[in-house]
N, C-alpha and C positions, 0 to 999 in steps of 0.2 A: 504495500499499499505504500508507505514511504518514496519504493521511488517510481513510483507511478506520481505521485504528487511529485517530486523532482522534475520532473520534464518537465513541469507547467515553470510552478515554483523558481527554479535557476535563473532563468534569460528575465522573468520578472525584475526579480530582486532586484541582479545585476543591476537592472534598466535603472533605478534605483537609487543604487548605490552609486551608478557614474553623475547622478546628477544634483546628488551628494558632496559625492568627491571631485567631482570635475579634473582629476586626473589621471596620466595612462589608462585611458577609460578605453580604447585598444585593446589593454593586455584584458583590463576588468574586463569587458567583451566577450574575449577569446576565454577566460579563465569564467564564465558562469556556460557559456553553451558545451565549454570541455564539461562539465556537471551534467548538463541537460545531454549532450548525447551520451555519456556514461548511462547516464540512465535508461536512455531509449536503447539502447545496446543489449542491457541485461533483461530490458522488455523482452526483446526479439529471442533473446538467447533463452528464457522461462518458456515465449510461445512455442521453439522450439520442440522444448519439453513435454508440451500439453499442459500449460499452466495456462491460465486465464483471470486474472483482474480486474474486479471492479468496487468501483470507489463512490456511495449515495452520501449525494450532501444539502443540507437546505435546502430546498425551493421556493414554489408555490405551493397553497394549498396543497397536496393530496400528489402532485408534481414536481417529485426532488432533483437533483440536478445530480447527471447520471457520468462518471469518467471509467472508462474500458478500456482492458489490456486487454484485445484480442489477437488471432496471428493476423490479423488483415489492419487491424489500427496499428499494432506493431513495427509492422515494417514502415507502414505510413511516416507514422514518427520517425522512422531509424534515417528515414532520408531526407526530412525535412531537415533534422538535424545537423545529419553530415554534409549536405548542402549549405545550413547555414555559418558553420563552421567555418570551410575552408572560403567561403565569400565573404566574412566578418574578417578572415584571417588574412585574405588578399584588400580588404578594406584597410585592415590597417597601413598599408601600403600607400593604396590611392590617397587616402583622406591625410597625412601624414601632415602636409600643411596647410590642410584647412582650417580655421579659427572655430569651428561649429562643431569638433569632434563629442565635445559631450553630448548632442543635440541630436545628430548622426548617429553615434551606438545608442546611446538606449530608447530611439525611436526604433532601429534593426530589430533591439531586443526585443519588446511590445510587440511586431512584427512577429517576428520568430513564436513566443509564447501564445498569440492569438491564434495563429496557426496548427501551435501542438493541438490547441485547445479543442481545433473543428475537427483535426485528425481521432481525436480518443473520446469527443464526445459522445456519448451514450441516449442522450436525450435531444430533443427537436428545440429546446428550453436555451440548452447550452451552445446546441450548435447557434443558434440565429446568433447566439451573443457575439459568438467567436467571430461569426463571420460580419457583425458588427463594425468588432476591432480591426479585424484585415482590412475592410474600408475605411476605415477613417485612417488607418498606419498606414496606409498607402498611398493617402489623401496626403500626408503629411512629408512621406516622402518623395513624393514624386516632386513635390513643392518646396523643397530640401532647399536647393537657389532661389528664393521666392525675388531674391532684388533682380534677377536677368531679366529678359524680356521673355517673353511668351509663356514663360515657365510660368506662373499662375493659372494661365487657359488651359495649359496641357493639365492640369493639377486639379482644375475645375471642371474640366471635357471629359476624365478619366471618372470623377465622383457623380457629376451628372449620370451619364447613361451606366456605370454600371449600377448604381442609386436606381434607378430605372427601371430595370430589369428584377432589383430586389424586390420587388413587390409579389414577383413570382412567389416568391419561397415562404414569402409572411403569408402568403395568403395560403399557399401550400399547406405547411405547417397547419393553420386554424385550421381547415379542413381536416388533418391529418388528424390532431388531436380532439378535436369535436366528433371525430367518427367511433375513435379509439375508447372512447376517454382516458389517455395514456399519453405522457409527452414521452415516451421509450420509443428509443427507435425500434428495438426488436418487438414491440408490439405493433406496430405498424406495418410489418413483413407481409403478413396474412388476406393483406385488404385484397380486392377484387373488384368487379364493373365497373361502372360507372367512374366511381368516387377515382379508382385506380388510376384512370384515363385524364381525369380533371386533374390532379395532383402529379401526374406525370409530365403533361404538358407544361404547367407552371413550373414543375422542377425544370426543365431545360427553360423558361425562359432564363431561371435566375441564372443554367449555366453559362448560357446563350453570352449571358451580360460579363459575367466573372472571367470567363475563357475566350472572349474575344472573336465569337462565334459571328459569321455572316448573320443579319444584314450589321451587327454591333462590333465590327474587327477594328472601326477605326481609328478609337480612344487607345488601343494600345500601341499604333506607333509614334502618334503623341505621344505617352508618355516618355520617351528616352529624352525630356528636357531632365530628368534625374541624374542624380550618377549612377554612372557603372556599377556596383557592387548592389544599389539598388535594383538595376534594372537586371542584371543577374539573378538575385532572388527572386527577384516577381515574376522572373518566368519560368524560373524553373522548379521554385519546390511550395512558390507560397502563393499572393492572388490569383491568377493564370490557372493553377493547378486546382484550386476551391471549387472551379464548376467541374470539370472532369472528375473527381475525388466525389461531389455532393452525387451524379448520374452513377459511381460505380458502387459506394457504400450504400445509395438506395436501390439499386438493378433489380432484385428480388422482387418487390413490387410493380416493378414495370410493365404494363401489359403489352402483349404482339404490337400493336397500332403506335401504342407512344415510344416504342423500339426504333422501328421501322422512320417514324419523324426524326426523334435520334439521329439513327444513321443517313437519313438523308442529307441535317444542317449541317452533319459532320464531313458526309462529300464533300459538299457544296461549297462547304469553309475550306476545307484542304486545295479546291483549285482554286477558288477566286483568288485568295490570299498565296497561294504559290505563284499568282502570275503577278501580283501585287510585290512579292519578294525579287521573280525575277526583274521587273521592269525599274527599282529602289535606286537610286542616287547613295543612297547613306547607308551605310554599313551598320549602324543600329538601327535603323528605320527596318533595314532588310530583314534583319534576326528579329526585330519584331514583327515581322508581317509570317516568316516563317514559324514561330511558334503559335500564332495563331491556326495555322497550317498544319503543323506536328498535333494541334489540340483535335480538331479536325478528323484525324485520324483515330484518334482516344474516341471521339464520339462514336465513331463509324463502326468502332469496335463493341465497344456497347450497344449499338444499334444492331451489329449481326447477333446477339445474345451472347458475346464473350468475353464479360468485362476481366476479364484475367488478362485479355491481348490487352486491352484497354492501358489496365495497372500496368504490364510489362512495359509497353512501351511508355506512361507514367514516369515509372523509375528511369526506365536511359534517359527519355530526354530532358531529366533534372539535372543531370549529371551531362550530359552532352552538352547541352543548349550554356549551362549557368560556364561550363567551359568555356563556351563560343564567346559570351558575353565578356570574358573577364578578359583576351586575348584582346577584343575589340575595344577594351577598356586602353591596354597598354598601349595598341595603336594610335587612338585617340591623345592619350597622352605625350606623344615621342610628338605625332605632328598635328596637332593643338586643332584637331578637327577631325570628323566620322565619315563625310562624303569622298565618295571614292575617287576620287578627282585628285585631291589632296593625298589622299593614303595610297599612290600607286606606287611598289616598291619599296614602303614603312614594312615586308616582310624581311627583306633582306638587313632592315637596321635592327633587327631582333630574333634573329631565325630560331634559338632556344619557342622560344614564344609562337612561332610562326607554325613550326613543323607541332604543337601541344593544338593547336589552331586548326591543322590540316588536318588530323587526326582524328578531333570530334566531328568536322565540315564532313570526314567519309564516315563517320559512326552515323550521322543524322541521313547520309546517302541512302544507306542500309550496307555499304561495303564488308564483307567479311572478313577475318571471323568480330570485327567491332562489333558494338553493344546493338547497334541500329536495326545491324544484320537480322540478328534474333527476335528485336519485337516486331521491324515492319513482317518478317517472316511468317511472326503469328499472326497478328492481323489479315493479312492478304488471306491465311489459312484460313482465319475466323470468317470471314467476308465470303469465301468460295463453299463452305459450311452451309452459310447461311439461306434459309427460303427466297430471299430478296438475292441471293447472288448476280445474275445478270444486271444489278440495280447498282451495286454495291461495289461488284469487281474493277469498273471501270474510274472508280471514284480514287480508289485508293490506288491504285497504280499509275494515275494520272496522278496525283497526290506524289508517288516516291519519282519518278521520272521528272519532277516540277525540281523536288526538295534535291536533286544532283544536282539539277540545272542550274540551278541559283547559287549552290553554294561551288559549286566548279567557278563559273563566273568570277565570287567572291575573291578563290584564292588566286585565281589568274590574276587577277587586279591587284590584288596584296604585294604577289609576287615580281610583277612586270614593272619596272622603275629603276630609277638610281638611289645606290642607297644613301642615307644620310645618318651618318653617326650620332645618337647622342644619348648620354647620359641620362637615365631617370631615375630619380629618388623613390626608395621607394618598392625599387626592381624585383630586389631578390625575395623580400614576403608576397609582394604579385605575382611573383613565378612559381613560388611553392604553394599558394592557394591552389593558382590555378594547375600547376602540375599534378595535385593528387585527382582533382577530378579529372584531369586528363586521362590518367589509370584510369577510374573506375569507368571513364565512357569507353576503354580497351574490354576491359575484364569481366563489366558485370552482365554478360550476355552467357559466362558458362554458370551462371547464379542460377538462371530461370528455371532448369528443371525442380532444383531444390526449395527454390518461391515455392512452384506451381504443388508442390509435396506437401508445404507448411499450409496453408491454405486448402489443402483436401482435391484437389482436381486438378485436370489434365489437359495437355498443352494440345490445341485443335493442330491436328499434325495432316499434310496431305503434299505429299511430291512435288504438286504443279506450281504449292505457290511459291520454293525455294527457285526455282526457274523463272517463273512471271517477276519476284522480287527481282534479281536479279537481272533480269535484261528491260526490266523500268531501270533501276540503278545506276546500272553501266551505260545506257542509252541516255537518258539525260547527262550522267558527267560528260559523257562526250558532245551531246550539243552544247552544255552550257559553256562549256572550254574552247571550242569553235567555232561556234556562232553565233555572233552577239546576239544581247537578246532585242533589238529591234527585229531583226529580221526574225528571229521565231516568231516574236508576238505580235508584229505585223501590225495592220490595221489595227487589235485590240490595243494596242501599247497605251498611247493615251489613255485610255478609259482605266487599263491597270496605275498609269501613273498619277489617275487622281482618286485611287483606292475604290474605280464604281461605284462610284454616286452617282444617285441616281431620283433626279425630282430635288436637286439640295440635301437627298440624305438627313444621317441626323442631325447636321446645322440646324437645319429645317422645321425639322419633325420630332427633335427632342428638345437639341438644346438651348435654338433662340427659345419655341416657346415656353424651355426650363427660365432661360435672363427672363425675358419679359415676364413672368407670371412672378419670378421673385423681386422684377422693380417695379410690379402691381402693389406687391404687396406691402412692399416697404412705403412706397408711398400713400395705401391707404391705411399701415401704422403712421406712419403720418400722421394724416389726417383723426384715425382715431385719437391719437395722442393728445393732439391741440383741441380737439374738440370736447375729451374731455380733463385737458386742462384748463377750457375757458368755463365751462359746468363747474368744475370743483374754483374759479374766479370766483363765478359769480355767486355759487354758493357762502365763499369767503366774502363775497361784499353784502349779500344779505344779511349774515349773520353780524357783521358787523353794522348795517344799518339797525337793524334788528336791538342790538345792544346799546346805541346809539338812543333808539325810540324809547327800549329802557333805563338807560340812565338818568335823561336829560328830558323824557320825555313822561310817563307813567310814576316813573321814582320819584319825581321830583314835585307830581302833579299831588300823590299820597301824604306825599313828607307836605305839603303848604298846607293841606287841609289838618292832615294832625298836628303842624303848628296851631293854625288856625281856632279849630277846636281845643289848644291848649291855652290859644289867650282868651279865649269866648270863655273858658271855665273858669280862668283867673277872674274875667272882670265880673261875674257871676259870684266868684266867693267875695269879693268884696264886696256885693250888698246885703250879705246876711253878717249886719254886724252884731249883733242880738240885740241893737234898740229895740224899742220897744213903736216908741212914735215912729221910727224910722219904716217898721215893717207893715203897720200902719196904712202908711202915706203909699206905699209900694202896691200893697193889697188895695185902695182905693183906683191907685191910677189904673190900677188891671184891672180893675170891675167897671171902671168910667171905658176902658179899650174896647171891652168887650160887648158893654151895650151901644156902645157907637157902632161897631162892626156890624151889629144885628141890626141896631136901626136902618141901618145903607143896605142891610140883606135883602130888609124886607119892602122897601123904597124900589129897590131895582125888579124884584120878580114881581 
């Protein structure tokens, strides 16, 4: 139990410590992540030994919070921990001259803690809370350099698009809990019928937003405004992975109709964003489009009914894509830009980094015996055995070929050019962090049979899958190396460079309406504030007038009446002297007045 909590608390408490101490922040972050990674490794070892751990914490009435370590969640936790550790190790060199290191590393650790909570959550309430914190952390990290042009806009765009899709998760969670009267994820696994279809589509919408699937793919390329370690973590094991992980974990409740929709969305995304990557003029934006394409292949695997294939590609992609982004960060540091036109020949400046980048690129393209070959072979096999093979197989083969094409193009550009020898600060730690991830990208595929055995599943096998995968991968590499993207894409090139935006895209349909609504809400709030302020001021004025009337009007009148009564009583008292002749005189005068009054009254009537 303590080990399970350590996975979550170590990065979170270290983030707090960093904000307090504000010294040696990078090494503190690594220490916290080392503890978390060790605890996650112990959970995975326990899972191999048949152990499962669950912690139940107080939550809502009759809906406790659950943290579970099953074989699947332990495996995902180790993935998040390992990638995060080496990305942050790289970040200690990358951010060595930045004055905002405490804020950077603390937010990175918050990001990691939220992602660990997401993968280990055993109930919908905790999963939803982690989902929210991931969104907040990504917003803070994408907008880390908020004083630079276009950075705030990129962070706002990512936040708005993903938040729009998050509505699907909110509604799905509400329906699932209302239907089962239970917030545990395991309690919803037996749902079927219309409810399963509705919640499946809603979960797909949430995954489309987080994993940058078509038509919500554009925000991810703009998210490159953040530091490179942020991009590496965001694209590999955290934010973008959250959508795929959501569908992998909820696959048991997804009906066939929803599976088909997931497969189609993933397949379209693999092709559309693959062409965008091929047309890109910027290295990091190309890698971002590639991320959407690879997650499209994962969704396709889920749609084919083999979430294990999606999981294996998720694990392989985490180490492959983080390696590529970390290499891109070194190249960016070297040439102070990420445009391909500026990066020509940068591989010659840093040959060791270039070799690591190339190995990760070949792995992503699906070249044996690297990890991407095994994971893509599994996805192709899954699509071949699917009942919708005729629809899914062209998508996966097209996505594989495009991967080879845009990675070959990038390798060619990075190596073709003149060498510019430069010494980079922090290159040792950056190279070490990247190097370990590259090694994992090379060897991870050999562990897939053990992973399948751990999960109690079998890898899909089809001899044709390997042949088709190799043909698609090598064809893509050849096309990307020898034929310029202009010729490969032909008339589609302008559309691809524009991100295949139709009818204004999400700028018109989501971003601008959201900003318009925000401005109108702000305007209404100001009017409401001024109105309430005016009403309050009028109330104060009325109160002051009432107080003035009380003090100067009624109070003074009552006081005058009292004083007059007192004076009259004083004068009346003076008349009672006790002398008989005076009393008789007063009685006679009074009697006369009475008679006079009666006489006048009689005359007038």
